[in-house]
C-alpha positions in Angstrom: 109.2 -26.4 -24.0 110.6 -23.0 -24.1 109.5 -22.4 -28.0 106.3 -23.5 -29.0 104.1 -22.6 -32.0 102.4 -20.3 -30.0 105.7 -18.5 -29.1 106.8 -18.7 -32.9 103.8 -16.8 -34.3 104.0 -14.3 -31.6 107.8 -13.5 -32.9 106.6 -13.7 -36.6 103.5 -11.4 -36.1 105.6 -8.9 -34.6 108.7 -8.9 -36.8 107.6 -10.6 -39.9 104.5 -8.6 -40.8 101.8 -11.6 -40.3 102.1 -14.7 -38.4 102.2 -16.7 -41.5 105.0 -14.8 -42.8 107.5 -17.3 -41.5 109.7 -16.6 -44.8 110.5 -13.1 -44.0 114.2 -12.2 -43.4 113.2 -10.2 -40.3 110.7 -12.8 -38.9 113.8 -15.5 -39.1 116.4 -13.2 -37.6 113.9 -12.7 -34.8 113.5 -16.2 -34.4 117.4 -17.0 -34.5 117.9 -14.2 -32.0 115.3 -15.7 -29.5 116.9 -19.0 -29.8 120.4 -17.8 -29.5 119.7 -16.1 -26.1 117.9 -19.4 -25.0 121.3 -21.4 -25.6 123.2 -18.4 -24.4 121.6 -18.7 -20.8 121.9 -22.7 -21.2 125.6 -22.6 -21.5 126.3 -19.9 -19.0 124.9 -23.1 -16.3 126.6 -25.6 -18.6 129.8 -24.8 -19.4 130.8 -28.2 -20.8 127.8 -28.6 -23.2 129.8 -28.8 -26.6 127.0 -30.0 -28.8 124.7 -27.0 -27.7 128.0 -24.9 -28.1 128.1 -25.9 -31.6 124.6 -25.1 -32.1 124.7 -21.9 -30.9 127.5 -21.1 -33.3 125.7 -22.7 -36.2 122.6 -20.4 -35.2 124.8 -17.5 -35.2 126.2 -18.2 -38.5 122.8 -18.4 -40.0 121.6 -15.3 -38.3 125.0 -13.4 -39.9 123.9 -14.6 -43.3 120.6 -13.3 -43.1 121.5 -10.2 -41.9 124.0 -9.7 -44.6 121.5 -10.8 -47.2 119.0 -8.1 -45.9 121.9 -5.5 -45.8 122.5 -5.9 -49.5 118.8 -6.0 -50.7 117.4 -3.4 -48.1 119.7 -1.2 -46.0 116.5 0.6 -44.5 115.0 -2.9 -43.0 118.6 -3.9 -41.9 118.7 -1.0 -39.8 115.8 -1.7 -38.6 115.8 -5.1 -37.5 119.2 -4.4 -35.7 117.9 -1.3 -33.8 114.4 -3.4 -32.8 116.3 -6.3 -31.6 119.1 -4.6 -30.3 121.8 -6.1 -31.8 125.6 -5.2 -31.9 126.8 -4.3 -35.6 
């Protein structure tokens, strides 16, 4: 499986502060970004997989909402996570 518990802990430790801090917006955004990149690669090979395409669109929307929340709460944390993940904004 592409996303096991060890990979999740690594992502949350790197972006969320601690591996146990799974609720931080930065950690959630990083996890969504990892999943989005995986699904994007899948869709490049499987163009007609419409269920995955819908799942990807939902993930992008969730990430967008979290980024908007973080931007409203703390602009410096928002700028840091966008720069760290290399997101276009």
